[in-house]
Each structure stands twice: as structure tokens, then as C-alpha cells.
ZASEVEX-332208 format. One record per residue (C-alpha): residue number from 1; residue in three letters; x, y, z. Coordinates in steps of 0.25 Angstrom, whole numbers, plus 5000, padded with zeros to 4 digits. Example, Ala and Ser with C-alpha at 12.3 -4.5 7.8 and 13.67 -1.06 7.14 Angstrom:
REC     i    aa     xx     yy     zz
REC     1   ALA   5049   4982   5031
REC     2   SER   5055   4996   5029
This chain:
REC     i    aa     xx     yy     zz
REC     1   MET   5338   6355   5202
REC     2   VAL   5352   6360   5202
REC     3   MET   5353   6355   5216
REC     4   ASN   5346   6341   5213
REC     5   PHE   5357   6341   5201
REC     6   PHE   5369   6342   5211
REC     7   ARG   5363   6332   5221
REC     8   LYS   5360   6322   5211
REC     9   SER   5376   6324   5206
REC    10   ALA   5380   6323   5221
REC    11   SER   5372   6310   5223
REC    12   GLU   5378   6303   5211
REC    13   ALA   5392   6308   5213
REC    14   VAL   5393   6301   5227
REC    15   PRO   5384   6289   5226
REC    16   GLU   5380   6285   5240
REC    17   VAL   5388   6272   5247
REC    18   LYS   5382   6266   5258
REC    19   ALA   5391   6253   5259
REC    20   SER   5402   6253   5271
REC    21   LYS   5415   6255   5268
REC    22   THR   5418   6244   5277
REC    23   GLY   5409   6234   5271
REC    24   ARG   5419   6227   5263
REC    25   ILE   5428   6226   5275
REC    26   VAL   5417   6221   5282
REC    27   ALA   5411   6210   5272
REC    28   MET   5426   6204   5270
REC    29   ALA   5429   6202   5284
REC    30   SER   5417   6198   5289
REC    31   GLY   5421   6183   5289
REC    32   SER   5436   6186   5290
REC    33   GLY   5444   6181   5302
REC    34   ARG   5430   6175   5309
REC    35   VAL   5429   6160   5313
REC    36   VAL   5418   6153   5307
REC    37   TRP   5414   6141   5317
REC    38   SER   5403   6131   5314
REC    39   PRO   5389   6132   5322
REC    40   ARG   5391   6125   5336
REC    41   ASP   5377   6119   5338
REC    42   THR   5376   6105   5339
REC    43   GLY   5371   6101   5325
REC    44   SER   5382   6110   5318
REC    45   LEU   5393   6104   5327
REC    46   THR   5388   6090   5325
REC    47   ARG   5389   6093   5308
REC    48   THR   5403   6099   5309
REC    49   GLY   5409   6092   5321
REC    50   PHE   5403   6077   5320
REC    51   THR   5398   6074   5305
REC    52   GLY   5407   6085   5299
REC    53   ASN   5420   6082   5307
REC    54   PRO   5427   6068   5308
REC    55   VAL   5435   6071   5322
REC    56   GLY   5422   6077   5329
REC    57   PHE   5415   6064   5323
REC    58   ARG   5426   6054   5328
REC    59   CYS   5426   6060   5341
REC    60   VAL   5411   6060   5344
REC    61   LYS   5410   6045   5338
REC    62   LEU   5422   6041   5346
REC    63   ILE   5417   6045   5359
REC    64   ALA   5403   6042   5357
REC    65   GLU   5405   6028   5352
REC    66   ALA   5415   6025   5364
REC    67   ALA   5406   6030   5374
REC    68   ALA   5394   6023   5369
REC    69   ALA   5401   6010   5369
REC    70   VAL   5406   6011   5383
REC    71   PRO   5398   6000   5392
REC    72   LEU   5391   6004   5403
REC    73   VAL   5388   5999   5416
REC    74   CYS   5374   5998   5423
REC    75   GLN   5376   5998   5438
REC    76   ASP   5369   6005   5451
REC    77   ARG   5373   6006   5464
REC    78   GLU   5373   5991   5467
REC    79   ARG   5376   5983   5454
REC    80   ARG   5379   5983   5441
REC    81   TYR   5368   5978   5429
REC    82   GLU   5372   5970   5417
REC    83   MET   5357   5970   5416
REC    84   HIS   5348   5981   5417
REC    85   PRO   5337   5988   5410
REC    86   LEU   5345   6002   5408
REC    87   ILE   5356   5993   5402
REC    88   GLU   5346   5988   5393
REC    89   LEU   5341   6002   5389
REC    90   ILE   5355   6006   5386
REC    91   ARG   5358   5994   5379
REC    92   ARG   5347   5996   5369
REC    93   PRO   5342   6011   5371
REC    94   ASN   5332   6011   5358
REC    95   PRO   5329   6002   5347
REC    96   GLY   5339   6010   5338
REC    97   GLN   5352   6011   5346
REC    98   GLY   5359   6004   5356
REC    99   ARG   5368   6007   5368
REC   100   ALA   5380   6012   5360
REC   101   GLU   5372   6019   5348
REC   102   LEU   5363   6027   5360
REC   103   PHE   5375   6032   5368
REC   104   GLU   5383   6034   5355
REC   105   ALA   5372   6044   5351
REC   106   LEU   5372   6050   5365
REC   107   TYR   5387   6053   5366
REC   108   GLY   5387   6059   5351
REC   109   GLN   5377   6069   5356
REC   110   LEU   5384   6073   5368
REC   111   LEU   5397   6074   5360
REC   112   LEU   5391   6083   5349
REC   113   SER   5382   6090   5357
REC   114   GLY   5385   6090   5371
REC   115   ASP   5371   6085   5375
REC   116   GLY   5365   6070   5374
REC   117   TYR   5350   6066   5375
REC   118   LEU   5344   6053   5379
REC   119   GLU   5329   6051   5377
REC   120   ALA   5322   6041   5386
REC   121   VAL   5309   6034   5379
REC   122   ALA   5305   6030   5392
REC   123   PRO   5292   6025   5398
REC   124   GLU   5286   6032   5410
REC   125   ALA   5295   6024   5420
REC   126   GLY   5308   6015   5419
REC   127   LEU   5318   6016   5408
REC   128   PRO   5317   6022   5395
REC   129   LYS   5313   6012   5384
REC   130   GLU   5323   6019   5373
REC   131   LEU   5333   6029   5374
REC   132   HIS   5338   6039   5363
REC   133   VAL   5348   6049   5360
REC   134   LEU   5342   6062   5356
REC   135   ARG   5349   6072   5348
REC   136   SER   5354   6083   5355
REC   137   ASP   5353   6094   5345
REC   138   ARG   5339   6093   5343
REC   139   MET   5337   6093   5360
REC   140   SER   5334   6105   5367
REC   141   ILE   5333   6108   5381
REC   142   VAL   5320   6115   5389
REC   143   PRO   5326   6120   5401
REC   144   GLY   5317   6122   5413
REC   145   ALA   5316   6135   5422
REC   146   ASP   5327   6128   5431
REC   147   GLY   5336   6125   5419
REC   148   TRP   5334   6111   5419
REC   149   PRO   5328   6104   5406
REC   150   VAL   5314   6102   5407
REC   151   ALA   5312   6097   5393
REC   152   TYR   5320   6094   5381
REC   153   ASP   5316   6097   5366
REC   154   TYR   5319   6088   5355
REC   155   THR   5318   6094   5342
REC   156   VAL   5317   6087   5328
REC   157   GLY   5314   6094   5315
REC   158   GLY   5304   6104   5321
REC   159   ARG   5297   6094   5331
REC   160   LYS   5300   6095   5347
REC   161   HIS   5299   6084   5356
REC   162   ARG   5300   6089   5372
REC   163   PHE   5305   6080   5382
REC   164   ASP   5300   6084   5396
REC   165   MET   5311   6084   5407
REC   166   THR   5301   6087   5419
REC   167   GLY   5297   6073   5422
REC   168   HIS   5304   6061   5426
REC   169   PRO   5313   6052   5420
REC   170   ASP   5319   6062   5411
REC   171   PRO   5317   6057   5396
REC   172   ILE   5329   6064   5391
REC   173   CYS   5344   6062   5397
REC   174   HIS   5353   6075   5392
REC   175   ILE   5367   6072   5394
REC   176   LYS   5375   6084   5391
REC   177   SER   5390   6089   5391
REC   178   PHE   5396   6099   5400
REC   179   HIS   5393   6113   5395
REC   180   PRO   5398   6125   5404
REC   181   GLN   5389   6136   5397
REC   182   ASP   5376   6127   5394
REC   183   ASP   5366   6121   5404
REC   184   HIS   5358   6114   5396
REC   185   TYR   5367   6108   5384
REC   186   GLY   5381   6101   5384
REC   187   LEU   5393   6105   5377
REC   188   SER   5398   6095   5367
REC   189   PRO   5413   6092   5363
REC   190   MET   5408   6096   5348
REC   191   GLN   5406   6110   5353
REC   192   ALA   5419   6111   5360
REC   193   ALA   5427   6106   5347
REC   194   ALA   5417   6114   5337
REC   195   THR   5430   6123   5334
REC   196   ALA   5439   6112   5331
REC   197   ILE   5429   6105   5323
REC   198   ASP   5428   6119   5314
REC   199   VAL   5442   6120   5313
REC   200   HIS   5444   6104   5309
REC   201   ASN   5431   6105   5299
REC   202   SER   5438   6118   5293
REC   203   ALA   5451   6110   5291
REC   204   SER   5444   6099   5285
REC   205   ALA   5437   6108   5275
REC   206   TRP   5451   6116   5272
REC   207   SER   5458   6102   5268
REC   208   LYS   5445   6099   5260
REC   209   ALA   5447   6111   5252
REC   210   LEU   5462   6109   5251
REC   211   LEU   5460   6094   5246
REC   212   ASP   5450   6100   5235
REC   213   ASN   5461   6109   5231
REC   214   ALA   5469   6097   5226
REC   215   ALA   5476   6098   5242
REC   216   ARG   5484   6110   5237
REC   217   PRO   5485   6124   5242
REC   218   SER   5479   6135   5233
REC   219   GLY   5487   6144   5224
REC   220   ALA   5486   6157   5217
REC   221   ILE   5485   6160   5203
REC   222   VAL   5495   6171   5199
REC   223   TYR   5491   6179   5185
REC   224   LYS   5501   6186   5179
REC   225   GLY   5496   6193   5164
REC   226   ALA   5505   6197   5153
REC   227   ASP   5504   6210   5155
REC   228   GLY   5507   6209   5171
REC   229   GLN   5493   6210   5175
REC   230   GLY   5489   6201   5186
REC   231   SER   5474   6201   5185
REC   232   LEU   5465   6192   5177
REC   233   SER   5453   6197   5168
REC   234   PRO   5439   6192   5174
REC   235   ASP   5438   6181   5163
REC   236   GLN   5452   6175   5166
REC   237   TYR   5449   6175   5181
REC   238   ASP   5435   6168   5179
REC   239   ARG   5442   6159   5170
REC   240   LEU   5454   6155   5180
REC   241   VAL   5444   6153   5192
REC   242   PHE   5435   6144   5183
REC   243   GLU   5447   6136   5179
REC   244   MET   5452   6134   5193
REC   245   GLU   5439   6130   5200
REC   246   THR   5436   6121   5188
REC   247   HIS   5450   6114   5185
REC   248   HIS   5458   6116   5198
REC   249   GLN   5449   6115   5211
REC   250   GLY   5444   6103   5217
REC   251   ALA   5449   6089   5221
REC   252   ARG   5446   6084   5205
REC   253   ASN   5456   6095   5200
REC   254   ALA   5466   6091   5209
REC   255   GLY   5480   6091   5203
REC   256   ARG   5476   6097   5190
REC   257   PRO   5486   6106   5183
REC   258   MET   5484   6120   5181
REC   259   LEU   5485   6126   5168
REC   260   LEU   5489   6142   5169
REC   261   GLU   5489   6152   5158
REC   262   GLY   5490   6167   5155
REC   263   GLY   5499   6171   5166
REC   264   LEU   5493   6163   5177
REC   265   ASP   5503   6156   5188
REC   266   TRP   5499   6147   5200
REC   267   LYS   5506   6150   5213
REC   268   PRO   5503   6138   5224
REC   269   MET   5501   6141   5237
REC   270   GLY   5506   6134   5249
REC   271   PHE   5500   6130   5262
REC   272   SER   5501   6141   5272
REC   273   PRO   5505   6137   5286
REC   274   SER   5491   6138   5291
REC   275   ASP   5487   6130   5279
REC   276   MET   5498   6119   5284
REC   277   GLU   5492   6119   5299
REC   278   PHE   5478   6117   5295
REC   279   HIS   5480   6102   5296
REC   280   GLN   5485   6103   5311
REC   281   THR   5474   6113   5313
REC   282   LYS   5463   6102   5309
REC   283   ALA   5471   6093   5317
REC   284   ALA   5471   6101   5329
REC   285   ALA   5456   6104   5328
REC   286   ALA   5454   6088   5327
REC   287   ARG   5461   6086   5340
REC   288   GLU   5453   6097   5347
REC   289   ILE   5440   6090   5341
REC   290   ALA   5445   6078   5348
REC   291   VAL   5450   6086   5362
REC   292   ALA   5435   6091   5362
REC   293   PHE   5429   6078   5362
REC   294   GLY   5440   6070   5370
REC   295   VAL   5444   6062   5361
REC   296   PRO   5460   6058   5360
REC   297   PRO   5465   6063   5346
REC   298   MET   5472   6050   5344
REC   299   LEU   5459   6042   5343
REC   300   LEU   5455   6050   5330
REC   301   GLY   5468   6050   5323
REC   302   ILE   5472   6064   5327
REC   303   PRO   5487   6066   5326
REC   304   GLY   5496   6072   5334
REC   305   ASP   5490   6066   5349
REC   306   ALA   5502   6062   5358
REC   307   THR   5494   6064   5370
REC   308   TYR   5491   6049   5372
REC   309   ALA   5501   6038   5371
REC   310   ASN   5494   6029   5362
REC   311   TYR   5479   6026   5357
REC   312   ALA   5476   6017   5369
REC   313   GLU   5478   6029   5379
REC   314   ALA   5471   6039   5370
REC   315   HIS   5460   6029   5369
REC   316   ARG   5458   6027   5384
REC   317   ALA   5459   6043   5387
REC   318   PHE   5447   6044   5378
REC   319   TYR   5440   6034   5385
REC   320   ARG   5443   6040   5398
REC   321   LEU   5441   6055   5395
REC   322   THR   5430   6055   5385
REC   323   VAL   5422   6042   5383
REC   324   LEU   5420   6038   5399
REC   325   PRO   5417   6051   5403
REC   326   LEU   5407   6053   5393
REC   327   ALA   5400   6039   5394
REC   328   THR   5400   6040   5409
REC   329   ARG   5393   6053   5410
REC   330   VAL   5384   6049   5399
REC   331   SER   5381   6036   5405
REC   332   ALA   5379   6041   5420
REC   333   ALA   5368   6051   5413
REC   334   VAL   5360   6041   5405
REC   335   ALA   5360   6032   5417
REC   336   TRP   5355   6042   5427
REC   337   TRP   5344   6047   5417
REC   338   LEU   5340   6031   5416
REC   339   SER   5340   6029   5430
REC   340   THR   5330   6040   5431
REC   341   HIS   5321   6031   5422
REC   342   LEU   5324   6019   5429
REC   343   GLY   5322   6023   5443
REC   344   GLU   5335   6018   5449
REC   345   ALA   5350   6023   5448
REC   346   ILE   5357   6016   5437
REC   347   GLU   5372   6020   5432
REC   348   LEU   5378   6018   5419
REC   349   ARG   5393   6019   5418
REC   350   PRO   5403   6015   5408
REC   351   ASP   5410   6002   5411
REC   352   LEU   5425   6004   5411
REC   353   ASP   5428   5990   5412
REC   354   GLN   5423   5989   5397
REC   355   ILE   5429   6000   5390
REC   356   PRO   5442   5994   5383
REC   357   ALA   5449   6006   5382
REC   358   LEU   5450   6008   5399
REC   359   ALA   5454   5993   5400
REC   360   ALA   5468   5995   5406
REC   361   GLU   5463   6005   5415
REC   362   ARG   5453   5997   5420
REC   363   ASP   5461   5985   5422
REC   364   GLN   5471   5993   5431
REC   365   GLN   5461   5999   5438
REC   366   TRP   5454   5984   5442
REC   367   LYS   5469   5981   5445
REC   368   ARG   5472   5992   5453
REC   369   VAL   5457   5992   5460
REC   370   GLY   5458   5977   5463
REC   371   GLU   5472   5977   5469
REC   372   ALA   5468   5988   5479
REC   373   SER   5468   5980   5492
REC   374   PHE   5464   5992   5500
REC   375   LEU   5449   5992   5492
REC   376   SER   5438   5984   5496
REC   377   ASP   5430   5976   5484
REC   378   ALA   5420   5986   5486
REC   379   GLU   5429   5998   5482
REC   380   LYS   5436   5991   5471
REC   381   ARG   5422   5990   5465
REC   382   VAL   5419   6004   5467
REC   383   LEU   5431   6009   5460
REC   384   LEU   5429   6000   5449
REC   385   GLY   5416   6006   5447
REC   386   LEU   5408   5992   5451
REC   387   PRO   5395   5991   5460
REC   388   PRO   5398   5986   5474
REC   389   ILE   5395   5971   5477
REC   390   SER   5383   5969   5485
REC   391   GLU   5384   5962   5498
REC   392   GLY   5377   5950   5494
């Protein structure tokens, strides 16, 4: 009994504590100094970089609309066609879309996800009756034993449809951007610009929060009691917080004067150097987004771009370096795919002579080639991208 009494006293005098001494430090520092990035999947990038970011939205729309409006030439090795079943199919690919709408959707999917998918609603032989652009975030590749796709699965609302790629011709045309670390899926400009998009969105959220606070930096309320004490009672603190949240926060209360009593003093805080550079950080992020998509910042209204002498030069560079390479690659892939359905080789390519932004360059090229006396007519036609003239 005596031993039990002493054991009980010892246990009461020294209570058992199982909490780690470093627990509070770990809990407070778990998110300190760590950058939080948005998810990098296609759906999240589309929400944050396209529907939720004006620079990304304008870049995608600008490229997709410009590339979809580029006139296409249909020809083979011998002649250029003004009328052809392939031209008629592309002019009205399905009952709900025309050529511009179809290609704008296809280019948009490529820019947002790095992958574009065209479905052929086709009979057993001949050209497809309709063409449809499929959403890339719903499509998944089924690779075979040799690594090449044997099927594509299109999933919507828990239901799955499989496109078999083992027959001929292929029901799906998959166009993908270059990805150095993925064998089956492409890398989109949106993924390359994801970090800049996060910075730009965070800067916009910071600006919105500043506007909600009457577009002024925050300050500090300093309390000094009559007896020299510097702390408020719990009731005084709760009342002060309630009045600040109710009467002096938000855009509705902008400019409302503050009445302080009982030893309270307002000390405004100016912008720190990092706050003053925030606008420049947002502009730099916008430029990085434009660079990732290949759009001259001047075309987006971003100031500080002295690379191009004028707007016309920027517009010409936009077509030469961004729009035409994309339109050429996509039209060539679509033409090859439709040629397998048609059973003959047909070429689709942009008609450079009908692009207003390149009119000055084409005039100079036509004049230079036309005045070259050492070239034959056949060689001049090849240089200008025209089919050869038949002997008849």
C-alpha cells in the first residue's frame, strides 16, 4: 500500500506528455517558403490558363482564328483543283460546323493540350461523310505490343467508346506537338507557360484584394492605454476587429473615415519595394505567356516591346513564325489521313498568295523569280509552289 501511494504521487507529479517538442515548429513551417503551383493536367490548365487568364485566352484565340482563316490549296503532283470532293468535305465537314469552325476547334485543342483528334464518320470506302473534332482531355491511347496505338478510348460520363486502329483506313487522325519525354502525347504551349500563368493569376488576385481594400496598402492600429499598457482586453479586441471588418473593409466602405478612441492610433504603411515591383512582375509574366505561344507581345497590347519597328512587322512575324508552321503541319497531316480514305495522294497546304499579312513579301518574291532570266518557266513555277504545266 505504501509503495502504491508513492507510485501514484509520482505519476501525478510528472504527467506523461507524448507531444514532440518540434511539433509546433513543423506545424508552423509546413507551408512556409514553399511554392504552390496549380495542377498540370489538361483540364486544370484549361481552367487556369484559358478560361481564367486573359493573356492565355487571347493567345489561343489569336492563333486558332488566324490559322483557321488561312486559305488552303488542294493539289496533286500534276494539277491544282478548284473543285474536288476533299474540298467540299472540308468546306462543310459536318452539319454543325464549317471549315473555319472545325479548324479553329482543332487548333485550339492542339494549343491547350498538345493533341488534336479528328474523327471520320466514314463509309466502308471513300471519303468520310463527316469530320468531327474530339476533346483531347477525354481521349486516351491504347498502345500495342510494338508501342504504336492499336485503339483510342473516348470516355464521357463513365461511358467509353473505343476506336479500333488495326484496320484501314484509320477512323482517328491524331495530330500531336513535339514532346521530348512522351511517346504518345504532345506538349502544349499551355504547359510550358504554366508557371507564368500562375504568377499572372496570383498578381491579378493580389490586385483585386488591393482594390477591395480601397486601393490602399494596409496599416497598423497602435494601442497605448492611459496607464502605459499596450494590450487590449479580449472584449475590446473583439469589438475592434468587428468594427474593422464591418465598417472599414471592402469596396463599399472605400474612403470611409475611421474614428479611433481610447488610445488607438492609426499608422499607415506604404508600399514596400516588392509591392512596387508587383506590376512589373505581372507584365513580365504576361510576356512569358506570349513568348510560349509565339505571339508578339505588341499584338496583345503588352507595353515595353521594342523588338519590332511597327505593328505590321510584328503581324508579319506572327504569321511567319507561328501561324504558318502550325497551319502547314496540320493541313499536311489531315491531307495524308484523308488520302488514305480517298485512295489517292492529295496535298493540302496554305495558299501564301491569299494571306494579306504576307502580301508585300509575296510581291517581292514573284518579282524576283519572274525577273530571273536564267530560270525556265517550269523552274519558276516550282519555286512559287505551283504545279507543273502539262505538255498539252
